[in-house]
C-alpha positions as CSV (number, residue, x, y, z in Angstrom):
1,M,-24.3,-7.1,-40.9
2,S,-24.4,-6.4,-37.2
3,E,-21.5,-5.8,-34.9
4,S,-20.7,-8.3,-32.2
5,T,-20.3,-7.2,-28.6
6,T,-18.4,-10.3,-27.6
7,N,-14.7,-10.5,-27.1
8,D,-13.0,-11.8,-30.2
9,P,-9.4,-12.9,-29.5
10,A,-8.5,-12.3,-33.1
11,A,-9.8,-8.7,-33.0
12,G,-7.4,-7.6,-30.4
13,E,-8.1,-6.2,-26.9
14,S,-11.4,-6.8,-25.1
15,H,-14.0,-4.1,-24.6
16,T,-13.0,-3.8,-20.9
17,R,-9.7,-2.2,-21.8
18,D,-11.6,0.7,-23.4
19,Q,-13.6,1.1,-20.2
20,G,-10.5,0.9,-18.0
21,E,-10.0,2.7,-14.8
22,P,-8.3,6.1,-14.9
23,D,-4.5,6.1,-14.5
24,S,-4.9,8.1,-11.3
25,Q,-6.6,5.2,-9.6
26,K,-3.8,2.9,-10.7
27,W,-1.1,5.1,-9.3
28,L,-3.0,5.9,-6.1
29,S,-3.5,2.2,-5.5
30,G,0.2,1.6,-6.0
31,F,1.0,4.5,-3.6
32,V,-1.3,3.1,-0.9
33,S,0.4,-0.3,-1.4
34,L,3.8,1.4,-0.7
35,I,2.4,3.1,2.4
36,G,1.3,-0.4,3.6
37,L,4.9,-1.6,3.0
38,W,6.2,1.4,5.0
39,L,3.8,0.6,7.9
40,A,5.0,-3.0,8.0
41,A,8.7,-1.9,8.0
42,S,8.5,1.1,10.3
43,P,8.9,-0.7,13.6
44,F,12.3,-1.8,12.5
45,V,13.2,1.8,11.5
46,Y,12.1,3.5,14.7
47,G,13.3,0.8,17.1
48,P,11.8,-2.2,18.8
49,A,8.3,-1.5,20.1
50,Q,7.1,-5.0,20.9
51,S,3.6,-3.9,21.5
52,M,3.2,-2.5,18.1
53,L,5.5,-4.8,16.1
54,W,2.9,-7.4,15.3
55,N,0.2,-4.9,14.7
56,N,2.3,-3.0,12.2
57,L,3.5,-6.2,10.5
58,L,0.1,-7.7,10.1
59,V,-2.0,-4.6,9.3
60,G,0.7,-3.0,7.2
61,G,1.2,-6.2,5.3
62,A,-2.5,-6.5,4.7
63,I,-2.7,-3.0,3.4
64,F,0.3,-3.7,1.1
65,L,-1.2,-6.9,-0.3
66,L,-4.8,-5.6,-0.7
67,A,-3.8,-2.3,-2.3
68,G,-1.3,-4.2,-4.5
69,Y,-4.1,-6.5,-5.5
70,N,-6.2,-3.6,-6.6
71,Y,-3.3,-2.2,-8.5
72,Y,-2.9,-5.5,-10.3
73,R,-6.6,-5.6,-11.1
74,I,-6.4,-2.1,-12.7
75,I,-3.3,-2.9,-14.8
76,T,-4.9,-6.1,-16.1
77,A,-8.0,-4.2,-17.2
78,H,-10.4,-5.3,-14.4
79,P,-12.4,-2.7,-12.5
80,T,-11.4,-1.4,-9.2
81,S,-12.6,-3.5,-6.3
82,T,-14.6,-1.2,-4.1
83,G,-14.8,-3.7,-1.3
84,V,-11.1,-4.2,-1.2
85,M,-10.3,-0.5,-1.1
86,S,-13.0,0.1,1.5
87,L,-11.3,-2.6,3.7
88,V,-8.0,-0.9,3.1
89,A,-9.5,2.4,4.3
90,L,-10.8,0.7,7.5
91,L,-7.4,-1.0,8.2
92,A,-5.6,2.4,7.7
93,L,-8.0,4.0,10.2
94,W,-7.1,1.2,12.6
95,M,-3.5,2.2,12.2
96,V,-4.3,5.7,13.3
97,V,-6.0,4.6,16.5
98,S,-4.1,1.4,17.3
99,H,-1.4,3.1,19.5
100,F,-4.1,4.4,21.8
101,A,-6.2,1.2,21.7
102,I,-3.3,-1.1,22.4
103,G,-1.7,1.2,25.0
104,G,-5.0,1.6,26.8
105,Q,-4.6,5.4,26.7
106,F,-6.7,7.9,24.8
107,A,-4.4,10.8,25.0
108,I,-1.3,11.7,23.1
109,G,0.6,11.6,26.4
110,G,0.2,7.8,26.5
111,L,2.7,7.1,23.8
112,E,5.1,5.2,26.1
113,V,3.9,2.1,24.3
114,A,6.2,2.9,21.3
115,S,8.5,5.7,20.3
116,A,6.9,9.0,19.3
117,G,8.3,8.7,15.8
118,L,6.6,5.4,15.2
119,A,3.4,6.7,16.6
120,W,3.4,9.8,14.4
121,S,4.5,7.7,11.4
122,N,1.5,5.4,11.9
123,I,-0.9,8.3,12.4
124,V,0.2,10.3,9.3
125,S,0.6,7.2,7.1
126,G,-2.7,5.8,8.2
127,L,-4.6,9.1,7.5
128,V,-3.0,9.4,4.1
129,A,-3.7,5.7,3.2
130,A,-7.3,6.0,4.5
131,A,-8.1,9.1,2.6
132,L,-6.6,7.8,-0.7
133,S,-8.2,4.4,-0.5
134,A,-11.6,5.9,0.4
135,Y,-11.3,8.2,-2.6
136,I,-10.4,5.2,-4.9
137,A,-13.4,3.3,-3.5
138,Y,-15.7,6.3,-3.9
139,A,-14.5,7.0,-7.5
140,A,-14.9,3.3,-8.5
141,G,-18.4,3.2,-7.0
142,R,-19.5,6.3,-8.9
143,G,-18.7,4.7,-12.2
144,V,-21.2,1.8,-11.7
145,P,-24.6,2.6,-13.2
146,R,-27.5,2.2,-10.7
147,G,-30.2,-0.3,-11.5
148,T,-28.3,-2.5,-13.9
149,A,-28.1,-6.2,-13.4
150,A,-24.8,-7.7,-12.3
151,G,-22.6,-8.6,-15.3
152,T,-24.4,-6.4,-17.8
153,R,-22.1,-3.4,-17.5
């Protein structure tokens, strides 16, 4: 008799659970999601900075939702979405430079747009989120064999 490679509901878990993502990617995605939540809430912690309020709410909320989506994919035995985590890395890098771009200044002295605490919070949080999400996307991309047709993995 030959062994079947299809998913048999009576046999238990599918074969994708055996090929699941490492736990580190799951927890890193969750941590990046929490950083996005912090970025969205930080204007209310550091005081009203109207020029940065909507930027932080929208971009921080997007990071929270996208990284949370990737966390959900991993815990439900789906592979990490490289595209989603790459987008999160780009959004996090935007958070690093957004104070300077919105304020029209390209020097640290131009932080009159918002409080210095909010600016440094965005810079540090953005760098950490960008580094972690870029690592998750890189690690997920390394696991895909080259030259295989889509859906044959």
